[in-house]
Z-matrix of the N, CA and C atoms (Angstrom, degrees):
N
C 1 1.450
C 2 1.527 1 109.57
N 3 1.293 2 116.68 1 134.34
C 4 1.455 3 122.45 2 179.80
C 5 1.527 4 108.98 3 -90.33
N 6 1.318 5 115.58 4 129.75
C 7 1.464 6 120.64 5 177.47
C 8 1.519 7 107.96 6 -80.54
N 9 1.313 8 117.40 7 116.65
C 10 1.460 9 120.69 8 -177.48
C 11 1.527 10 112.35 9 -88.96
N 12 1.337 11 117.10 10 0.46
C 13 1.452 12 121.29 11 178.59
C 14 1.522 13 110.35 12 -96.32
N 15 1.324 14 115.81 13 152.09
C 16 1.457 15 122.13 14 -176.13
C 17 1.526 16 109.18 15 -125.28
N 18 1.330 17 115.83 16 133.25
C 19 1.453 18 121.93 17 178.99
C 20 1.523 19 110.36 18 -63.68
N 21 1.328 20 115.77 19 133.78
C 22 1.462 21 121.65 20 178.74
C 23 1.524 22 108.75 21 -112.42
N 24 1.304 23 116.29 22 112.80
C 25 1.464 24 120.65 23 -179.19
C 26 1.523 25 111.79 24 -76.81
N 27 1.324 26 116.88 25 -33.26
C 28 1.460 27 121.89 26 -179.91
C 29 1.526 28 108.53 27 -100.21
N 30 1.324 29 116.63 28 114.88
C 31 1.459 30 120.63 29 -177.16
C 32 1.529 31 113.29 30 -84.49
N 33 1.315 32 119.00 31 -18.38
C 34 1.464 33 121.65 32 -176.77
C 35 1.539 34 113.63 33 -54.82
N 36 1.331 35 119.69 34 -46.72
C 37 1.469 36 119.33 35 -177.09
C 38 1.531 37 114.22 36 -73.44
N 39 1.319 38 118.08 37 -1.02
C 40 1.461 39 120.50 38 -174.75
C 41 1.526 40 114.06 39 -84.99
N 42 1.321 41 119.05 40 -6.98
C 43 1.465 42 121.10 41 -179.12
C 44 1.528 43 109.13 42 -57.60
N 45 1.331 44 115.59 43 125.63
C 46 1.462 45 121.90 44 -179.14
C 47 1.516 46 114.44 45 89.37
N 48 1.323 47 117.30 46 -6.76
C 49 1.469 48 121.52 47 -178.07
C 50 1.527 49 111.40 48 -94.60
N 51 1.320 50 115.70 49 153.21
C 52 1.455 51 122.49 50 174.17
C 53 1.523 52 107.97 51 -83.39
N 54 1.332 53 117.10 52 123.08
C 55 1.458 54 121.49 53 -177.66
C 56 1.529 55 110.48 54 -130.53
N 57 1.311 56 113.72 55 166.12
C 58 1.466 57 122.08 56 172.12
C 59 1.524 58 105.97 57 -116.38
N 60 1.331 59 116.90 58 127.16
C 61 1.454 60 121.79 59 178.32
C 62 1.525 61 107.68 60 -98.46
N 63 1.322 62 115.60 61 128.96
C 64 1.461 63 120.96 62 -179.80
C 65 1.522 64 110.21 63 -123.39
N 66 1.328 65 114.15 64 152.37
C 67 1.460 66 121.28 65 172.56
C 68 1.519 67 106.64 66 -139.20
N 69 1.307 68 116.28 67 125.48
C 70 1.475 69 122.92 68 -177.20
C 71 1.526 70 111.21 69 55.79
N 72 1.332 71 116.25 70 37.12
C 73 1.453 72 121.46 71 175.88
C 74 1.514 73 115.57 72 82.50
N 75 1.327 74 118.11 73 -2.77
C 76 1.461 75 122.11 74 -179.15
C 77 1.527 76 110.70 75 -107.74
N 78 1.324 77 116.40 76 136.91
C 79 1.464 78 120.72 77 176.98
C 80 1.531 79 108.92 78 -69.79
N 81 1.330 80 116.11 79 126.67
C 82 1.464 81 120.28 80 178.67
C 83 1.526 82 111.79 81 -108.78
N 84 1.331 83 116.84 82 -21.74
C 85 1.465 84 120.21 83 -179.92
C 86 1.514 85 108.55 84 -172.28
N 87 1.303 86 116.37 85 152.17
C 88 1.461 87 121.04 86 171.75
C 89 1.513 88 107.64 87 -134.22
N 90 1.313 89 115.78 88 155.34
C 91 1.453 90 120.13 89 179.66
C 92 1.505 91 111.47 90 164.58
N 93 1.326 92 115.00 91 -173.18
C 94 1.448 93 121.11 92 -178.78
C 95 1.524 94 110.33 93 -90.03
N 96 1.324 95 115.96 94 134.20
C 97 1.457 96 121.21 95 179.97
C 98 1.523 97 108.84 96 -71.83
N 99 1.327 98 114.39 97 122.72
C 100 1.456 99 122.71 98 -177.07
C 101 1.528 100 111.44 99 -92.43
N 102 1.323 101 116.34 100 -29.60
C 103 1.454 102 119.92 101 -178.56
C 104 1.511 103 111.50 102 -172.42
N 105 1.323 104 115.67 103 159.62
C 106 1.462 105 123.19 104 178.81
C 107 1.524 106 106.57 105 -142.16
N 108 1.329 107 116.87 106 139.07
C 109 1.465 108 119.64 107 177.20
C 110 1.524 109 110.11 108 -66.99
N 111 1.331 110 115.64 109 160.66
C 112 1.467 111 121.24 110 -177.76
C 113 1.521 112 112.60 111 -59.17
N 114 1.338 113 116.95 112 -33.09
C 115 1.467 114 119.53 113 179.82
C 116 1.532 115 112.68 114 -88.38
N 117 1.338 116 117.05 115 -1.55
C 118 1.464 117 120.95 116 176.67
C 119 1.515 118 114.59 117 73.32
N 120 1.317 119 117.95 118 18.90
C 121 1.466 120 119.87 119 -177.59
C 122 1.528 121 113.54 120 -94.75
N 123 1.334 122 117.29 121 -15.35
C 124 1.465 123 121.65 122 -179.53
C 125 1.518 124 108.73 123 -131.78
N 126 1.331 125 115.05 124 138.83
C 127 1.467 126 122.48 125 -178.41
C 128 1.521 127 107.78 126 -129.94
N 129 1.330 128 117.41 127 140.81
C 130 1.459 129 122.11 128 175.76
C 131 1.519 130 109.30 129 -115.33
N 132 1.335 131 115.38 130 137.38
C 133 1.462 132 120.79 131 171.14
C 134 1.521 133 107.59 132 -101.03
N 135 1.311 134 116.03 133 139.41
C 136 1.460 135 121.79 134 179.94
C 137 1.525 136 110.54 135 -68.08
N 138 1.317 137 115.47 136 152.82
C 139 1.462 138 121.31 137 174.30
C 140 1.526 139 108.50 138 -63.78
N 141 1.341 140 115.32 139 145.36
C 142 1.461 141 120.03 140 178.60
C 143 1.520 142 108.07 141 -151.81
N 144 1.334 143 116.88 142 118.43
C 145 1.461 144 120.41 143 -178.81
C 146 1.523 145 110.33 144 60.08
N 147 1.324 146 115.97 145 -126.35
C 148 1.468 147 121.17 146 -179.84
C 149 1.525 148 112.63 147 -82.22
N 150 1.326 149 117.57 148 -9.35
C 151 1.467 150 121.39 149 -179.14
C 152 1.527 151 109.95 150 -83.64
N 153 1.334 152 118.09 151 123.83
C 154 1.469 153 119.93 152 178.64
C 155 1.528 154 111.32 153 -77.65
N 156 1.314 155 115.60 154 168.88
C 157 1.461 156 120.26 155 173.21
C 158 1.523 157 107.17 156 -58.68
N 159 1.328 158 116.52 157 139.65
C 160 1.466 159 119.87 158 -174.87
C 161 1.517 160 111.10 159 -134.33
N 162 1.343 161 115.05 160 145.89
C 163 1.452 162 122.22 161 -179.74
C 164 1.528 163 109.43 162 -110.89
N 165 1.337 164 115.98 163 137.43
C 166 1.458 165 121.97 164 179.19
C 167 1.520 166 108.78 165 -129.19
N 168 1.332 167 116.39 166 127.80
C 169 1.456 168 121.75 167 -178.64
C 170 1.523 169 109.95 168 -105.78
N 171 1.309 170 115.05 169 130.33
C 172 1.460 171 121.48 170 -178.06
C 173 1.532 172 112.04 171 -56.51
N 174 1.356 173 117.52 172 -40.41
C 175 1.460 174 120.05 173 -175.66
C 176 1.529 175 112.54 174 -67.65
N 177 1.327 176 118.14 175 -14.37
C 178 1.463 177 121.32 176 175.94
C 179 1.526 178 111.99 177 -87.14
N 180 1.317 179 116.09 178 7.00
C 181 1.457 180 120.12 179 176.13
C 182 1.514 181 115.20 180 92.30
N 183 1.326 182 117.99 181 9.61
C 184 1.460 183 120.26 182 178.38
C 185 1.527 184 109.66 183 -79.18
N 186 1.312 185 115.28 184 143.31
C 187 1.460 186 122.00 185 175.82
C 188 1.520 187 109.11 186 -129.34
N 189 1.313 188 116.59 187 152.22
C 190 1.463 189 121.84 188 -179.99
C 191 1.524 190 109.01 189 -111.09
N 192 1.314 191 115.19 190 132.90
C 193 1.462 192 122.36 191 -178.52
C 194 1.518 193 108.36 192 -125.04
N 195 1.330 194 116.08 193 143.89
C 196 1.459 195 121.23 194 -178.41
C 197 1.528 196 109.86 195 -135.42
N 198 1.305 197 114.33 196 148.04
C 199 1.459 198 120.74 197 176.32
C 200 1.527 199 106.95 198 -94.81
N 201 1.315 200 116.78 199 121.75
C 202 1.463 201 119.97 200 -179.31
C 203 1.520 202 110.05 201 -67.08
N 204 1.309 203 116.51 202 131.63
C 205 1.467 204 121.95 203 -174.26
C 206 1.516 205 112.83 204 -62.29
N 207 1.314 206 117.96 205 -31.74
C 208 1.464 207 119.91 206 -178.22
C 209 1.529 208 111.98 207 -76.57
N 210 1.329 209 117.80 208 -7.79
C 211 1.462 210 121.01 209 179.14
C 212 1.526 211 112.92 210 -98.66
N 213 1.315 212 117.10 211 -1.12
C 214 1.458 213 120.07 212 -175.26
C 215 1.525 214 110.96 213 -120.96
N 216 1.316 215 114.55 214 163.72
C 217 1.454 216 121.67 215 175.73
C 218 1.524 217 108.10 216 -73.61
N 219 1.322 218 118.13 217 136.88
C 220 1.469 219 119.71 218 179.35
C 221 1.531 220 111.10 219 -57.47
N 222 1.313 221 116.02 220 139.81
C 223 1.460 222 122.05 221 178.56
C 224 1.516 223 108.27 222 -83.15
N 225 1.319 224 116.10 223 131.96
C 226 1.455 225 120.79 224 179.00
C 227 1.529 226 109.34 225 -80.67
N 228 1.339 227 117.33 226 144.08
C 229 1.472 228 119.53 227 179.09
C 230 1.523 229 110.52 228 -64.83
N 231 1.315 230 115.61 229 150.83
C 232 1.462 231 120.14 230 177.94
C 233 1.501 232 108.58 231 -124.64
N 234 1.303 233 119.79 232 131.32
C 235 1.461 234 126.13 233 -3.12
C 236 1.528 235 110.61 234 -72.07
N 237 1.340 236 115.79 235 157.26
C 238 1.467 237 119.44 236 -179.69
C 239 1.534 238 111.01 237 -58.26
N 240 1.298 239 116.19 238 139.41
C 241 1.461 240 121.64 239 -179.88
C 242 1.521 241 107.96 240 -120.39
N 243 1.344 242 115.93 241 124.64
C 244 1.457 243 120.47 242 -178.54
C 245 1.521 244 111.32 243 -67.93
N 246 1.308 245 116.47 244 -40.00
C 247 1.466 246 121.39 245 -176.83
C 248 1.533 247 107.86 246 -124.33
N 249 1.314 248 117.58 247 124.10
C 250 1.464 249 121.85 248 -178.01
C 251 1.529 250 111.56 249 -58.01
N 252 1.326 251 117.26 250 -33.19
C 253 1.473 252 120.75 251 -179.76
C 254 1.525 253 110.51 252 -61.95
N 255 1.351 254 117.69 253 -33.30
C 256 1.450 255 121.77 254 179.09
C 257 1.524 256 111.13 255 -64.73
N 258 1.316 257 117.18 256 -33.41
C 259 1.460 258 121.24 257 -177.56
C 260 1.522 259 111.30 258 -69.21
N 261 1.327 260 116.45 259 -31.97
C 262 1.452 261 120.95 260 -177.19
C 263 1.533 262 111.21 261 -82.38
N 264 1.312 263 116.21 262 -32.57
C 265 1.464 264 121.53 263 -176.46
C 266 1.497 265 113.93 264 -69.88
């Protein structure tokens, strides 16, 4: 199986992005990055459904992985919209 995610050494640009958080090579959580400290050592994932907002510290062995947008199929908007003009109106 090919891993389509890529390790991100710099956490600052990840704010607002969908990431996978791993520790010791295992996925522990995925979600949207809610915030990153100025020094890039701590990252927060936003709450989603039953999952609360969570903090991950680099020194505890957490790593952030991201799927490059140009390597994936475009995500369709939900709910599907027949005419783009309808979505804006």
